[in-house]
N, C-alpha and C positions, 0 to 999 in steps of 0.2 A: 505492500499499500502509503501508494507517493505521500508525503506530508505534506502541505500548508503551512506556510509560512509569510504572518507580515513583521517586516523591521521601520521601526519604528526608527525614524534618519537617515537623512542616504549626503550627509554631510560629505567627504573627502572621508573618512573613513567606512559607512557603512555604508558609502560608491563602493566602493572599494571593493570591498562584501557580497556587493552584489551584484558586479558583476561578474565577482569570482564566481557563484552562487548560478549566476544566467551563462555567462561561459562555459564550465566545464560542466553544466547541466545535472547540479544539485537537486534540483528543482524546476519542470516547467515555469514558464514564466509565467503563464495565465492563472497556477496556485503560492505566485505569489504577492500580497500586495503591499504596499512601498507605500507609508503612510512618512511627510513631511507637509511643511508651513510653505515651501519655496519652491511655486509652480516652475524655476524651470528645469530641477530632476524629474519632478511625477512627468512636466512633455518625455520628456530622454529617454526615461522607461516605461512609460506607457509604450509610447514609440516600440520600442524592441519587445511589446508582448505583455507584461504586467498592468494589474489593479493598479490604482493609485486617485490616492485620497493624503486632503485636508484633516480629516477625523478621528487622532486617538483612539474612538472606541471604536470604532470602526474592525479595530485589529483583532476584536478579541475574539472575531469568525472559525478563526484562521486557529490549527493544531495548536504552532509555538507562535511563537511572539518573541523576536529578537532588537532587543532596546538601547539602539547607538545614536544616543542622545549623549547629550556634558551628565553630568553627576549635580550637577549644580537645576535640573531643571525635571529633574527627576521627579520631586512634590509637586509639583504641577502636571507635569506630566499621570505621578498616579492619578488626583484627583480627573483627571477626565476617564481613565480609564474605570477607574474604583472598584470594586470588588470583585474578584475573579468567582463565574458565576460555574466554570465546569474544568475540572483537573485541567492547569495548559503549560506548557514547559518555555520558562521564562528565559532567556536567554541575554545573557546582559552582557558585555563592552565599557561598561562604567569602570572606573578608575576607580576608588577608592570606598565603594559602595561592597559592603559585605550584604552578601545575601540574606541575611535578615530580613536587613531593614529594609529587601524590596518586597521581600514576603510580608511584613510585617505591613507594608502598604494597601499588597496588593490582594494579600488575607489567603487563609491555609489551603488552600486548591491550587497558587501557583508553587511552580516546582519549580526553585530556580539552577541554570547551568550558568557557572562564570566563567570569562574567557581575558584574559586577560592579551589581545594579540598587541604588535607594533606595527609604526608607522614601515616599514620596507612589505608591506601587508599588498600598498598599491605598487609594489613592482612586481605580487606576484612573488616575492621573497620575506616572507613575511615568522613570526615564528611566535604561533601563540601554546598559548596553555588553556587547561579547563577541565573542569573544579567541578564537581555538582554538591550546589549549595539545601540550602534549607529548601525543604520539602521535596528536594532529587529522587531520587530509585536511581538505579543502575539500569543503565542503558539508554537512559535520559539522555545523554550527554550527545547519542549517537549521530544527530544528525548536526551539530556543534562542528563535531572530529570532523564531518565530509566537508563541512564549509573551509571550514579554518582550513584546511588538506587540500584542497584547489585555491590556493590563495600563496605556498609555503608548506610549513610545519606545522603540528600541532602534536602536542605530548597530556597525554593528565598525570593534572594532580593534583592533592587532599588540599582541600580548601584555606588550612593555615602556611601553604607555600605561597601563598598570593604573593605576601609582601617581598619577598626573597626572586620569588618572579619578576613583580615588575620592580626591582634594583639592578638583574640581568640582561633583561628581552623586554624589557617594557622601555627603560631608557635611556638602554641598551646602545643605539642609534646615536643617538647625541656624544656617545665617549667618543665613538668612530668616527661623529661627522666632527670632532674639537681637534683625534689627529689632523685630519686632512687638511685640516685650518692653520694646525701648526705644521708639515708638512709642507705646504705650499708656501706658506710664510716665509718660513727654512731657503726655500731653493731660491723665494727671490732676493732674501736677503747674501745666497753664493752666487748674485746674478745675471740667475736665470730670467725670462721676461714675465707677468700676470701668467699668461694660459696657459706657456709651456707648463712652467710648476704644477699650473692646474688639471690637468690634462697628466701628467706623470703621479700628480699623488691621486687621482682619480679610479685614471685604471690599475695603478698601482693595490687600493687599499679591493676595488673591485676584484685582483686575479687572486690576491691568496687570501680577501673570503670565498672565492668557487673555488681553490684548490685545498680550502680546511674545512669547504662540504660535503667536495667529494674523492676525499685519501677516507683512510681508514689507520694513517698514521694522529698520532698524540701532535697538539700544538706544539707540546715541548720538541718533540722527532720530527715540526716542519719546521721548527727556528731553527733548530740543530743542519739541518742538513742541509740551513742556506748561511750558514756560518760557519767559516771557513777561520782556524788556526793563525789568527796573526792577520789575518786581510783587511777588509774595509766597516763589512758589516760586524765582524767581533768589537771593532775600533766603537761601533753607535753604539750596540746591545751592554759592558759594560757600561759607559759611561747614564744608559738607563737605572740599568738593576746598580750602579754606587750611589744614584742617585731618589731611587728607591721606590721604583715606579711600577710595582709589583702590590705596594703593600700603598705604596696610596692611589691606586685603584680597590687594593682592599675596604680602605677604609672611605672611599669614596659611593662602594656600593656598597656600604655597610650607611653610608650614613642614608643613599634614597630612601634603603631598607625602613629604615626608624622613622624615616617622611613620611611613607607606606601605612604605616601602625600608624605616624598619630593623627596622619589623612583621615583614617577610618575612622576615631571616634565622635558622637553625634558633634553638630554643631561644627563644624569645620566642609564652608562649600567648596572648598578649590579641587580644582585636582591636580589627583597622581604628577602627572609628568609636568 
């Protein structure tokens, strides 16, 4: 039996997810209801065969519901949807909202599956963690796993691990982008023009990432393979190790984890990232 799905929110992440669903034929377009206040994505997705609306309450007509809105929008959205009258799997990608908060707002019929994706989903290279939340039963995660595997990779985790996931993969793209910034700037300072330095940094990170993803070797083994004794890479890596890069990254990721935990507490409407 093909599940029907309502996706509430067709912004950057929501649209990437919807496009992945359609391109990979996870759900037929006619079984996908898209809810958004903006007419442009509604028109574009209607042209692809989706049912579209600006009424969140219409989402209750589908088997499952995905909440792809900002966390601070959820209280208002929950008020529009109201208490669910039938058991419904609620897939949420809202950062910083525990599944218990969502179930409390939507009622005991809500079976919450929590997902932490990251922005490379927009390039079909995302990493998503999927967790059974409050009210969810084994098997409720199956559609979410298929959806996020259509735009990258998905791993099943315990909801208690979501703070660590947020720190490593949710916020992780920013660490890589910062590395690209630093590499590009260093290249310019060494005499390269801006466009050449940018191309070198971008493609190096892209290629290294692909090699890491496709190789069975560990990151340490891959690093050692390119680090010849007495060579240029060793000179650079020694500086990074002497300056404490691994410890610095561990401290940064821990800070992201701690902030994620703080934001999940009631009263903070900020987003995790």
